C-alpha positions in Angstrom: 22.9 -9.3 3.1 23.5 -9.4 -0.7 20.9 -8.4 -3.3 20.7 -12.0 -4.4 19.6 -13.1 -0.8 17.3 -10.1 -0.6 15.6 -11.2 -3.9 15.2 -14.7 -2.6 13.6 -13.5 0.6 11.3 -11.1 -1.1 10.2 -13.7 -3.6 9.5 -16.2 -0.8 7.3 -13.6 0.9 5.1 -12.9 -2.2 2.5 -15.6 -1.3 2.0 -13.8 2.0 2.7 -10.2 1.0 0.0 -10.0 -1.7 -2.9 -11.3 0.4 -1.8 -9.0 3.2 -1.7 -6.0 0.8 -5.1 -6.9 -0.5 -6.5 -7.1 3.0 -4.9 -3.8 4.0 -6.2 -2.0 0.9 -9.8 -3.1 1.6 -9.4 -2.1 5.2 -7.9 1.3 4.4 -9.7 2.4 1.3 -12.5 -0.1 0.8 -11.0 -1.2 -2.5 -8.9 -4.1 -3.8 -5.2 -3.7 -4.1 -3.7 -2.7 -7.4 -1.8 -6.0 -7.7 -1.3 -5.7 -11.5 0.5 -2.5 -11.0 2.6 -4.0 -8.2 3.7 -6.6 -10.8 4.7 -3.9 -13.2 1.7 -4.2 -15.5 0.8 -0.6 -16.2 -0.3 1.2 -19.3 2.4 1.9 -21.9 3.3 5.5 -22.0 4.0 7.2 -25.4 7.7 7.3 -26.5 9.4 10.7 -26.4 10.2 12.9 -23.4 9.5 10.8 -20.4 7.6 11.9 -17.3 9.1 12.8 -14.0 8.3 10.0 -11.6 7.7 11.0 -7.9 7.3 8.4 -5.2 5.4 9.3 -2.0 4.8 6.2 0.1 1.6 6.9 2.1 -0.8 9.7 3.2 1.7 11.8 5.1 4.3 11.7 2.3 1.6 12.5 -0.3 0.4 15.5 1.7 3.9 16.8 2.1 4.7 16.3 -1.6 1.7 18.3 -2.9 3.7 21.7 -3.0 6.5 19.9 -4.7 4.2 18.4 -7.4 2.8 21.9 -8.0 6.2 23.4 -8.3 7.4 20.7 -10.7 4.4 21.1 -12.9 4.9 24.9 -13.0 8.7 24.6 -13.6 8.6 21.9 -16.3 5.1 22.0 -17.8 6.2 19.9 -20.8 6.8 16.9 -18.5 4.0 14.8 -17.2 4.1 13.7 -13.6 3.8 10.0 -12.6 3.3 9.7 -8.9 3.4 6.3 -7.1 2.3 5.4 -3.6 2.8 2.2 -1.7 -0.4 2.1 0.4 -4.1 2.2 -0.7 -4.6 5.1 1.7 -1.9 7.0 0.1 -3.3 6.3 -3.4 -6.7 7.5 -2.3 -5.4 10.7 -0.9 -3.4 11.3 -4.0 -6.4 10.7 -6.3 -8.4 13.2 -4.2 -5.7 15.9 -4.3 -3.7 15.6 -7.5 -4.5 17.5 -10.6 -5.4 16.2 -14.0 -1.8 16.2 -15.2 -0.7 13.7 -12.5 -0.8 10.0 -13.4 -1.5 8.0 -10.1 0.0 4.5 -9.9 1.1 2.0 -7.3 4.8 1.3 -6.7 5.9 -2.0 -8.3 7.0 -4.9 -6.0 10.8 -4.6 -5.5 11.8 -7.6 -7.6 13.6 -7.3 -11.0 10.7 -8.5 -13.1 8.0 -6.1 -11.8 10.5 -3.2 -11.6 11.7 -3.6 -15.2 8.2 -4.1 -16.6 7.2 -0.8 -14.9 10.3 1.1 -16.2 9.7 -0.3 -19.7 6.2 1.1 -19.8 6.6 4.3 -17.9 10.0 5.4 -19.3 10.6 8.0 -16.7 13.1 10.9 -17.4 13.9 11.0 -13.6 12.9 9.5 -10.3 12.4 11.6 -7.2 11.7 9.6 -4.0 10.5 11.5 -1.0 11.7 11.1 2.5 13.1 7.6 3.3 12.2 4.9 0.8 15.2 2.7 -0.1 14.4 0.0 -2.7 17.5 -2.1 -3.8 16.2 -3.5 -7.1 14.4 -0.3 -8.1 17.4 1.8 -7.5 19.7 -0.7 -9.2 17.5 -0.8 -12.3 17.1 3.0 -12.5 20.8 3.5 -12.1 21.6 0.9 -14.8 19.3 2.7 -17.3 21.0 6.0 -16.6 17.8 7.6 -15.1 18.6 10.4 -12.7 17.7 9.3 -9.2 17.2 11.8 -6.3 16.1 11.3 -2.7 14.2 14.5 -1.8 13.5 15.9 1.6 15.3 12.8 2.8 15.3 11.9 6.5 17.0 9.1 8.4 16.3 8.9 12.1 18.8 7.5 14.5 16.4 4.5 15.1 16.1 3.8 11.4 19.8 4.2 10.9 20.5 1.6 13.5 18.0 -0.8 11.9 19.5 -0.3 8.4 23.0 -1.0 9.7 22.0 -4.6 10.2 21.7 -4.7 6.3 24.8 -2.5 5.8 26.1 -4.3 2.7 22.8 -4.2 0.9 21.9 -0.7 1.9 25.4 0.7 1.1 25.0 -0.7 -2.4 21.5 0.8 -2.6 22.4 4.4 -1.5 25.4 4.3 -3.8 23.0 4.2 -6.8 21.4 7.6 -5.8 22.7 10.6 -7.7 21.7 13.1 -5.1 20.4 12.8 -1.5 18.8 16.1 -0.5 18.7 15.7 3.2 16.3 17.5 5.5 19.1 18.3 8.1 22.8 18.0 8.7 22.1 15.1 11.0 20.2 13.2 8.3 23.0 13.9 5.9 25.6 12.5 8.2 23.6 9.3 8.8 23.2 8.8 5.0 26.9 9.2 4.5 27.6 6.7 7.4 25.2 4.3 5.6 27.4 4.4 2.5 26.4 7.3 0.4 29.2 9.2 -1.3 30.0 12.5 0.5 29.6 14.5 -2.7 26.2 13.1 -3.4 24.7 14.3 -0.1 23.5 17.8 0.5 21.3 19.5 3.2 18.4 21.2 1.5 15.7 21.4 4.1 12.3 20.0 4.7 9.5 20.4 2.1 7.0 20.3 4.9 7.9 23.9 5.7 6.6 24.9 2.3 3.2 23.6 3.1 0.8 26.4 2.3 -2.3 26.3 4.5 -4.6 27.9 2.0 -7.3 30.3 3.1 -9.9 27.7 1.8 -8.7 25.2 4.4 -9.1 27.8 7.2 -12.5 28.8 5.9 -13.6 25.1 5.7 -12.4 24.6 9.2 -14.3 27.6 10.5 -17.5 26.4 8.8 -17.0 22.9 10.0 -16.6 24.1 13.6 -19.7 26.3 13.4 -21.8 23.5 12.0 -20.5 20.7 14.2 -19.5 22.2 17.5 -21.0 25.7 17.7 -19.3 27.7 20.5 -17.8 24.8 22.4 -14.1 24.7 23.1 -12.4 22.2 20.7 -9.2 20.3 21.1 -8.0 17.8 18.6 -5.7 14.8 19.0 -4.5 14.0 15.5 -2.8 11.0 14.0 -3.1 9.0 17.2 -1.7 5.5 17.5 -2.8 2.5 19.4 -1.7 2.7 23.0 -2.0 6.4 23.4 -5.7 6.9 22.9 -6.3 5.8 26.5 -3.9 8.5 27.8 -5.7 11.1 25.6 -9.1 10.1 27.0 -7.6 10.2 30.6 -6.5 13.8 29.8 -9.9 14.7 28.3 -11.7 13.6 31.4 -9.5 16.0 33.4 -9.9 18.8 30.9 -13.7 18.5 31.4 -13.3 19.4 35.0 -12.3 22.9 34.0 -14.1 23.1 30.6 -17.2 21.1 31.0 -18.5 21.8 27.5 -15.2 21.0 25.7 -15.3 18.4 22.9 -12.4 16.2 21.9 -11.8 15.5 18.2 -10.0 12.2 18.0 -8.4 11.5 14.6 -6.6 8.1 14.5 -3.6 7.7 12.2 -5.4 4.6 10.8 -9.1 5.4 10.2 -10.1 1.8 10.2 -9.6 2.0 14.1 -12.7 4.2 14.3 -15.1 1.4 15.5 -12.6 0.2 18.2 -12.2 3.8 19.4 -15.9 4.2 19.7 -16.0 1.2 22.0 -13.1 2.6 24.0 -15.0 5.8 24.5 -18.3 4.1 25.3 -16.5 2.0 28.0 -15.8 5.3 29.8 -19.4 6.4 29.8 -18.7 9.1 27.2 -20.8 9.8 24.1 -19.1 9.7 20.7 -20.0 10.1 17.0 -18.1 8.9 13.9 -17.3 11.1 11.0 -17.5 8.2 8.6 -21.1 7.6 9.5 -21.9 11.3 9.1 -23.3 11.4 12.6 -24.3 14.6 14.3 -21.9 16.1 16.9 -24.8 17.4 19.0 -24.3 16.4 22.6 -21.2 14.3 21.9 -18.1 14.3 24.1 -15.7 12.8 21.6 -16.0 13.2 17.8 -14.0 10.5 16.0 -12.6 11.5 12.6 -12.2 8.1 10.9 -11.9 9.4 7.4 -9.1 10.2 5.0 -8.0 13.6 3.9 -9.8 15.8 6.5 -7.2 16.1 9.2 -6.1 19.6 8.1 -9.7 20.9 8.0 -10.3 19.6 11.6 -7.0 21.1 12.8 -8.3 24.4 11.4 -11.5 23.9 13.4 -9.7 23.4 16.7 -8.4 25.7 19.5 -5.6 23.4 20.5 -3.9 20.4 18.8 -2.1 17.4 20.1 -0.1 15.5 17.5 0.0 11.8 18.1 2.5 9.0 17.7 4.4 10.8 20.4 3.0 9.4 23.7 4.1 6.0 22.5 7.5 5.1 21.0 6.4 5.5 17.4 8.4 8.6 16.6 5.7 11.3 16.2 3.9 12.6 13.2 3.8 15.9 11.3 3.9 18.9 13.7 4.0 21.4 10.9 0.4 20.9 9.6 -1.4 22.4 12.6 1.4 24.9 13.2 0.9 26.2 9.6 -2.8 26.7 10.4 -2.0 28.9 13.4 -3.1 26.3 16.0 -1.0 26.0 19.2 0.5 22.5 19.3 1.4 19.9 22.0 3.4 16.8 21.5 4.5 13.8 23.6 8.2 12.9 24.4 8.7 10.6 21.3 9.4 12.6 18.1 12.6 11.0 16.7 11.0 10.7 13.2 11.7 14.4 12.8 13.8 15.3 15.8 15.3 18.4 14.2 11.9 19.9 13.3 10.5 19.1 16.7 13.4 20.7 18.6 13.3 23.8 16.4 9.6 24.3 17.0 9.9 23.6 20.8 12.9 25.9 21.1 10.9 28.7 19.5 8.0 28.1 21.8 5.7 27.0 18.9 5.2 23.5 20.2 5.1 22.4 23.9 6.1 18.9 25.0 4.1 16.9 27.6 5.1 13.8 29.4 1.8 12.0 29.8 -1.9 12.3 30.4 -1.7 14.6 33.5 0.6 17.1 31.8 -1.4 17.0 28.6 -4.6 17.8 30.5 -2.9 20.7 32.3 -1.5 22.3 29.1 -4.8 21.8 27.1 -6.8 23.4 30.0 -4.4 26.3 30.2 -4.5 27.0 26.5 -8.3 26.7 26.3 -8.5 29.3 29.0 -6.0 31.8 27.6 -6.6 33.1 24.1 -3.6 35.4 24.3 -1.3 32.4 25.1 -2.8 30.5 22.1 -2.1 33.5 19.8 1.5 33.9 21.1 2.3 30.2 20.5 0.7 30.3 17.0 2.7 33.4 16.1 5.9 31.7 17.2 5.1 28.8 14.9 4.5 30.9 11.9 7.9 32.7 12.4 9.6 29.3 12.3 7.8 28.3 9.1 8.6 31.6 7.4 12.3 31.3 8.3 12.7 27.8 6.9 10.8 27.9 3.6 12.5 27.2 0.3 13.2 23.5 0.2 10.8 22.9 -2.7 12.5 25.4 -4.9 15.9 24.0 -4.1 14.7 20.5 -4.9 13.1 21.5 -8.2 16.3 23.4 -9.3 18.6 20.5 -8.4 16.4 17.9 -10.1 16.3 20.0 -13.3 20.1 20.2 -13.2 20.4 16.4 -12.9 18.0 16.1 -15.9 19.8 18.8 -17.9 16.5 20.8 -18.1 16.1 24.5 -18.2 13.5 25.8 -15.9 10.8 28.3 -16.8 11.4 31.6 -14.9 
């Protein structure tokens, strides 16, 4: 596909895309979509040294980018930070967690008009896109203006690579506009080169998620939350669950209750708007549930549904055992490092190709254990709830992996500054 055909297809989709984005924004965040910003109509920024523009698509990318934003602010304090998201949920999480120096905006729709209006008004000194977001018109326009463009903590799973190959001409042109692709792993780097990136423009720099600092305040909030909600009951959490695996998790929970009758399951769906549907699913099994969004008490409940944004880390910190979702169904898995960084033993299903290298590293070290389905999940959760020493060993193994792989944030900041011709504060 050529960029001309891509533009025609994207323009034809606008009458459908904008109502869908509006519906999704209201469902995710209870607010209308920032459609003016999607069309590039943002406030003019003063002329002079432009800001650093960082793009983090949604909630997970925003969470992972927070250490990077702090490092950029510390290293180049004379530069403002403009951070864009694609989803309303990501925008809400960013607004809750970003500092005063961060300007929060929505990514413009990837057509020449919106992209160029956005660039005319923001005037960025550099663009750093996190993980895997490839936007043909945006990258073309940024490259044409001589704005340094970097893909940071970049990942490209085998499944995504095969999908992108169907658009090999368009994607080869797109990645050729990137000045530096800082890949998470050697495998990611090779796939980006195979997609069309120049060899000299691809380097392996690691995963910024290893630089996630689980602050003592998160642990303290988790301890307080556990005490106020669950008391002394055993707690296991299934985080970032996806449709199709909740039934397996509830099957496992019913088996866990045979050994740990007072255990409580914290069920945190990837998409909080599924909270009401999950409550019906729990009710159909004769179990008692409560919803976090309704501020309901956890007294006497079997399943506590966390259908809110921005609280997953705190609930991980409140748990004895964590299962990370998106892995019992072929979604590709979600962030294993968040609960690991909090010293919680972690379980995952068989599907984790979104971050295969990280998953295999953690499993090889004994920090994460893989389960094949509901029966095995129930057995592993029951074992860990019964054995505090086993929980401590697994948590310690995870911390060793994190400590050994830190440093990606510093490498990204240094390389971005070099692309910009900036001198860093030391």
